N, C-alpha and C positions, 0 to 999 in steps of 0.2 A: 540397533536397540530397538523396540517396537513401544509405541505408546497408544492408548486407546485415542480412535480418530473418528470423530463427528465429521460430517461432509462440510461444516465451515470451518474457518481456518484462522483467520487472522485477527478478529476480534469477537469478543464473546459474544455468541449468539446473533448471527447474521446469517443471510441466504446462503443455499447450497451453494457450493464449488468456488465461495468467494475468496480462499486462500487468504480472506481479510485478516490476516494475521489473528486470524478467527479461533475460537474454541472452547472455551469451560461452559457448555451450554446449561447455564444454570437460569437463565433468563426465561419468561413465558414466551411462546409462540402466538403468533396471530396469523389468519390467513391473509395471502397479497391476492389482488385482483389484478386484472388485465392493465398493461400500460399503454400509454398513449402509441398510436400507430408509430411515429418516427423512431421508436424505441427499440423495434423489434424489425426482422426482416420482412421482405414481402411475402404474402400466403404462397405465391407462386415459385418461392424457393423452397417450399416444404420438404421437397426430395432432395434437394443439395446439400453438399457439404461444402466447408469452405478450406480453401489451399492458401498457403503461400509460396511461392515459387521464386527461388532466389538466384539472380544473376549478378554480372558484375555491375558495381555501382557507378552512378557518374554520368551515365551515357543514355541514359531511357532503356525500355526493354527493346532487345534487337527484334527487327522487324519480322526474321524467320521464328523468334520464339513466340511472338504473338499469334501468327501462322499455326503452329503446332499446338498452341492453347485452344485455338476454335476448332482445330482438327479433332483434338481429343475430347471436344464437348466443351469447353470451360468457357467463361464469360468472366472478363476482366472487371474487376468494381474498382480499382484504381491501381496506379503503379507509383511506387516512392523511388523516383529515380535516381535520387542523389545517394540512395543507400543500397539499391538494385533488389527491391522486395517487391514483387506483383501478388496483388490479394486478387484471386479466383474463386468463382463459385463455379462448381460442376456436380453431376448427378451419377457420372459413372464412377463406380467405387474404385477402378483401375487408374483414373486420371494420374493420382501422382507416379504411379509407377510407370506409367506411359510416359510423361512430361520428363521425367529424370532421362530419360534418354538422348533427348534433344539437345544438340550441341550448345554451350553456352548457359545452359541450367546447371546451377553449382549444388542446389538441394531444392528439394519441393516436398511437401508433406501436408496431411489434413491436421486441421487446427481444431477439429473437433470430431468427436463420434457419432452425435447427433445428428439428425437434420436440422436445417436452420429454421428456428422457430416464427413463428409470424406474433403472435401475441400470448403470452404465456402466463400461467398463475405457477405460485408455489407457496410453501409456507416460510414465514419470515420470522425471525428472531426479533424481538424488542428489548430496547434497553429499559434500564429501571427509570421511569420518567420523574422528575421531580413534582412533587403538588404543589397546588398554589398554596398550600398551608406551610411547604418546607421552604418554598420559596420566600414565603413572608417572615419566616423564622430567621433564615440565614441573612435576609436583609435587615432585620432588626439588630444583630449581632455583627454586623460589618464595622470594620475599624475606620475610622475617617482615611477617605484617600484610596480606599478599595473599591473595586466593583461589589454590587450588593451578594454576590455569589462566590466570593475570591476566598472567603474562609473556609470554604467546603474544598477547596484546591490545594491539597496538601502537596500534591507533585510541582508546583511554581516554587517553594523554597526548598523543596528537594533538588532542584537544579540551581538554586539562587536566581530565579527569574523576577521574583519581588523585588530583591536589591537591584537585579540590573535594571528595572524599569526606573529606578530613581535617577539613573543616570540616561539611560536612553529606551524608547519605545521599538526603535526600529526605524528603516526610512521608507516613505510611499514609494520610493524608486525602486525598490525590490519586490520582486512577485514570487510567491510560492504557489506551485500547482498541485492540487489534490486530484492526482490520477486516481478514480475511484468510482463510486455508484453516484455521484452527481452529487451535487452541492445547491442547498436553499441559500440562493444569495439575495432572497427578501427577508431573511432574519435579521432583527435589529442589531445583534451583535456581528452579524458578517457584512450585512450591507454596506457600512461605512468605508471597508477595506476592501470592496469586491472589486475585481481586474475583469471585467466583461470583455475587453478585446482578446485577453488571453483564455476564454473559456469556450467550451464547444464540446458537442457531442459525437464521439467516436465509435460508439458502438457497432456500426454496419461495416466498420474498417476505413472509412474516408469520413472527413469532418461534415458536420451537420452544423452549421450556424446560427439555425433560427432562433428567434428570441424565446429563450428560456429551456432550448434542449438539452443545456447542460443540469437541469435540475431534476433530482428523483421523482418518478411517479408518484404519485398517493399512495400505493399498497408497496413501494420500493424500499430498499434498505435506507435507513438514516446515516449508514456509515461514514459517508463522504463529509456530510454536514456536521459531523462530531467531529471529525478529524479536522476540517477547516476552521470549525471554533478552537481546537485546543492551538492550533498554531497563530492564528489571527484574529481571534475574538478582540474587538474595538475595547479601548479602556474609556467608555463612553457613560460611566454610571449607569447601565444597564447589565443585567447577568454576570458574566462572568468576564474573565482576561484571559488572552491569549499569550503564548510564552513570547511573541513578538507583535505586540497589538498595534505597532505602528507601521506594518508592511502590509503589501497587498497579497490577495489569494485569490486563486483563479479555481474553477472546477472542469475538468477535463473528464467526461461521464464514457467509461470503458466498460460497464457491467451491464448483461442483458436483462428482459425481466427477470429472468430465472437466478440471476446473479452470478453469472459466470464471466469471466474475464478471458476472452479468447485472445489469442495472438494478434491476430489482424488490429481488433480495437486498441491493445496495449502500443503495437508499434504505430498505429496511427497518433495515440497520447502523446509517444515520447516525440514522434516529429512535430507534431503540433505544439508543444512546450518548444522544440529547438528553432521553431521560425517565428516564433511570436514573444521574445525576448524575456523568458522565464529565466530566473536565476536558480530556484531548487525545485526538484520534484519529488513528491511524495508517494510513494508505494507501498500500501499497506494490503498487500494482495500477493497471491502467487497466480500464475498465468494456468488458466484451465486448459484441458481438463487432466493434466498430468503434474503430480506434486512434485514429481521430480522427471526431468526429461534427459533418458539416456541416449547420447550419441553414437551409440553404437544400432540405434534404431532408426530407418532413413526419414521417418517421419516427423519424431522426437527431435532430432538433429536440425532439420528444418527449422523447427520452433526457436530453439535457440538460437542459431543463426540469425534468424529475423530477429528477435528480441535484442538481440545482442549488437547488431549493427544500429537498432535504433537507438540505445542507450548510448553506445559510443558517439552517435552523431549529435546527440543531445548534448553531451559533455562537452564536443569539440566546439559545438555552438554557445557553451556557457554555463550550462546547467550542471548542477550537483544533484545527482540521484539518491535519493535515500531510500532504504527499504525495510519492513519488518522481517525478524528473522523466521518467525513461525512460531506456532502455539502447542505443538506436542511434545515438547521436553525430550526432543530427540538432539544428539550428539551430532553436528553435522560434520567433526571431523573424525568420527569413527569408521572402520572399514567396512563396516554394512549397516544398513537400515531396511526395517521391513516397511513397504508400504503398502497398507490394505486397502487405500482408497482410489486408486488410479485404474482405469479412468474414471472421472467421477462424473462423466456424462453418458458412460456407457454399463460395461458390465465390469464393476473393480474385483481383484484378486491380490492376495498376500503376494507381492513380488519382493526379493529380497535386491537391494541396488547398492551399489558403492557410491558414496554422495560426492566422492572426487568424481565422478565418471557421470554420474546422472545428476542434474542441477536443477533446485529450485529456482525458477527464474521470474522475476529481474533480480531476486535477492542475493543469488552466489555468483552474477557476473562481475567480470573484472571491472574494477572503478567505482562501483556501487557501493556505497556506504551501508552496512549491515549493522539493524539495530537489537541487541536484546532487551528484556523486560525488565524491572523492577517493580517490587511492591513498596508499601508505605513503610514498611520496617527496613527499606535500602537492600534486600536479599533479591536474587533472582526470582522473579516470579516463578510460581509454580509450574507452570506451563510452557514457559519460555525454551526456546530451541537456544542450543550454546555450541561453543565447539571453538577449541584454540586454533587460532589462523582465521578462523571465518567470521567470529563476531568483532566488530570494529567498535563498538561503543555501547553504552548501556543509558537507558531513561526510564523515567517512570511509565508503565503499563498498567498498573494495580496489580492486584489480586485477591481472592477472596479474603473479608473483612475477618473471617475466623483465624485465618493465617498469618496475616498480615494487616494490623489494625492501625489506622493513623491516630497521632495524638489530637485531642480535641482544639478546636471546635470542629474539624471534619470527621465526620460519621461514617463515611463508606470507605473500603479499601480499593474502590474502583476509580475511574477517572472520570471528570465531570467535563461534559461537552455540549455543544449546541445540536438542537434538533430540530427537522423540519417544523414549519408552524409556528416557530417562534418560542420553540420549547427548550428545556434542558435536561439533559439527563446522564445518568452513568453506563459506561461501558468498561472492559478490559481486555486486553490481549496486546501483543507485541504492535498490534494496528495502532494502537495508543500510545506507545512508547516511540515509533518512527517519527511521527509529527512533533513530538518535543525536540527531536534532534533537526528536523526539519527546520524547526523555529529557530532553534539555536544557530545553525547556519545560515539563516537570514538575518540575526543580528551582526554575524560575523561579515557578511556582504554587505550589510549596511555601513559599519566602521571602514570597511574596505573596499571601496567601490569598484575598484579595477583589478581586484584580486580574482585571478583566474580559477577555474574549480580546484585544481591540483593543490593550490595554495590554501583555499577556504576550507579545503578537507585536513591539509596537515594543521593548521590552525585548531580546527574541531578537536583533532587528537591532542595536540600537544596540550591545548587547554583543558582537557577533560580531567576530573578527579580521580588519580589513580585509586583503583579499589582492589583490595585483595581476595584473593578466592576465598570461598566459604568454605571451610573444613570443620566438620563432616557437613553437608547440606542435607538435612533432614528436615524438610520445610513443615511436615505434619507432625514432627515429634512422634514417630511411631518405633524409633530405634533404630532404623534402616535407612542408609544412604537413597538419596531420591536422584541424586545426580552428581556425577565427580567433576570438579573444576580443577584445569591444568593450566599451568603456566604463572609466570611471576605477578606481582601486584601491579606493575606497569603495563602487562599485556597478558590477559587469560582468557579462558574459553567461556566464561560467564559476563564477566564485565568489560572484554576489549581493552582498549585504553583506560578506560573508566568511566564513570558518570559525567553525562555532559553539564558543562558548567556556563551558564547564561551569562553569569557577571562577568567572568574572564571576556566573554565575546564580544563585551561591548566597552571594556577597559582596556584590552592588551593590544 
């Protein structure tokens, strides 16, 4: 099926290419300005493209492959030897085609269509920021024992997180990594739970650990900060409350100043998480520039292989990887989908793809927990992707208030989160659903500290509240079905195993 497709994607109103589980662009835009130098590539790389070269993992890049890369005009940026992924910059448009002929090279491909940027500008969608008056009003109405803005968070009782907090807030020994646009760790709701040692900037494809490198630039998307607050905003008498307000959260920045999540950065992010004791990763994006990566294309095949190796490695090292399903109301289990937006850094065209052969990564990779979004009425969000056998679990991601209005005292059908600069605001998208599940997974890990990822995922699904298909699904009440749900109550295309349950996570 085809859905209207703005350039943003997993969270509503965020920057271009972000796959950020973006999408209902009904929020206002503001202009972005140049980001700090460490967030972009060097100006000398302006005519280059970035590539991944995949070889056998575990032994380092073979000497003859290194020589072949240099001979073909490539410069090695870094090499992830444990998974056999080499990040290369090269200006020769035939670099990938040439290097694929080298013995020992299993696949290779360009990670982008546009030259490497130095410092860039773009339009940036903004969340709906809470005004000082709205904060004051919510604070006056807060119940005893609640953080001041908690009564605006209809999403917490939707997954029984408010009841869970009476039992446990989660363990400070558990860390959730937000692989995203960066996290403002100076926010008063995030600072108490921030894990600096597990935070990094991976935008260039290799780790930058300089102080504050994980933060978004002043003109960059607040998306990662919003997600971090949804997961672990401290229960400290300030602002809002996270799903798991006692666990740690880290920021792994992987989007460049234009808001693109390129393969080399995503691979770096998963590898960093794997090597730094992260228990859960949240991934509210798709890997640019292809919404779906088709394995019959040599470039796209290499991208799938590189990210797959990284996610598998992170899971082997103990991380549960959680990802947003996307916001185009696509049926990911259908025979074909028309993708009008790829490549989003080049010249997109309508291409018909088979979603079983062309994958949204990391969302559709094996082992990754795929999360659909629900609104304040508990129905699939109007924008949320779905699909029998694809969606694993559902959680609140919000919806238009006109379609799914919450019960008072909450006033918005969107999801409240933290924003850079000590602010709070609303966003919506499967980007907002995924961190709810990441938070519940962190609560499970807190209760079962020695549980491997497979067991954490099994408990996550077993404890979910089974939710039957919505039939008919006519979210706008115009008399026409807006999507078709397939499957039984305990495993269907809209809600997977059901709605995430935070209370069961801390009691079972």
